N, C-alpha and C positions, 0 to 999 in steps of 0.2 A: 489829105491824111495818108500817112504811110501805113501799109498793111504789112504785118509780120506773121510768119508761120514757121513753126518748128515741128519737123516730122521725124520720129524715131524710125530708123531702118536697121536692117541686118547688114553685116559686113558684106555678105554675098550680093546685096543689092546696090552697094555703093557705086561701082563703076557704071552700071547702066543708068542710075539716077543722075550721076554727074554728066555723063554723055548727053542725056536728055536736056539738061540745063544748058550745056554748051550749044547744042543744036538749035535750041529755042532762043539763043541770043542773050542768055544771062551772063553776067560777069562774076567771077569769083572775088568775093570781098575779103574773106579770111578763113583760115582753118585754125581752130584753137583746141586746146586740151585743158581739162580741169580735173583735178584730183578731188573726189568726194570721199566720204568716209570709207565706203566699201567698194567703190568702182572708179574707173577713169572714164570721163565723158569727152568724146570728140565731137566738134561741131564744124560743119562745112557750110559757110554762109554765102549766099548769092543775091544779086540785086538786078532788077530790071524794071524800068518805068516806075520807080518809087515803091516797088514791092520788094520786101526783104524775105527771103526764104532760106531756112536752115535745115540741114540734114543732121541728125544726131545719132551717134553710135555709142553704145555703152559697153565698156570692156570690164570684165571682172578682174583681170590682171594683165600684165604685159606679155604673157606667153602666147597670146593670140596675135597673129600677123595681120596687118591691114594693108590692102593693096594701095599703091601710090596712084594719085590722080594727076601726076605731073605729065603723063602722056596725053592728057586731055587739056589741062591748063598748066603750061610749063612753069609758070610762077609758083605753083604749089610746091616745087622742090624746096623753097626757102622754109615754108611752114613745116613740111614733112621732116626736114633735117633737124629743125628746132625741136619738134615733138619727140623725135628719136633721142636727141642728146639730153633734153631736160626731163623727159618722163620715162625713157627706156622702152618706148613702143616700137616694135619691129615693123617698119614701113617697107614693104617689098617693092622693088622696081623703080626707085626714085631716079628720075632722069639725070640729075646731077647729085650724086650721093657722096657726101663728105665722110662717110663711114665712121661716124661718131666724133668727128673733129670739127664740126661746124662751130660749136661753142667749146671753149676750154674752161671747164669749171673745176673748182676745188673738190666738189663732191659729185661723183658720177650719178647722173639721173636725179639730181637734187630736188626737183619739183615733185618727185614721186616718193619722197621720204616722209615719214610721219613727223608732224610738227609738234614740238614740245610746247605746251601752253606756258605763257609768261608766268614766271614766279615758281615753276616746278623745276626740281633738279633731276637731271638724268641719272639713271642707275649705272651708267658706264664709268 
């Protein structure tokens, strides 16, 4: 059976926790962002020996910068550029930074926009 744990951490704890995973032989599985009604949620997921462990950071808005983990797991630069371009989160120190040009979208930071419920008309 696979074990799964999600631990909420502060931004200040992120780099130390990620370094610990790397040192202990965990592999980075994914980094994702989800827009919830009042917050943005980042999850950093790791796997080792059929154990899945995620670190969760909750952001009230995009004004808070998040440090890049690409100096620890180089492949993280892909996720971090995506999160910046689609959600507008400022990820500082990305190893390979596309400076907002990783994705070319019609709407800047489109995944961080309010979604209009089906059937409702916009006031614009």
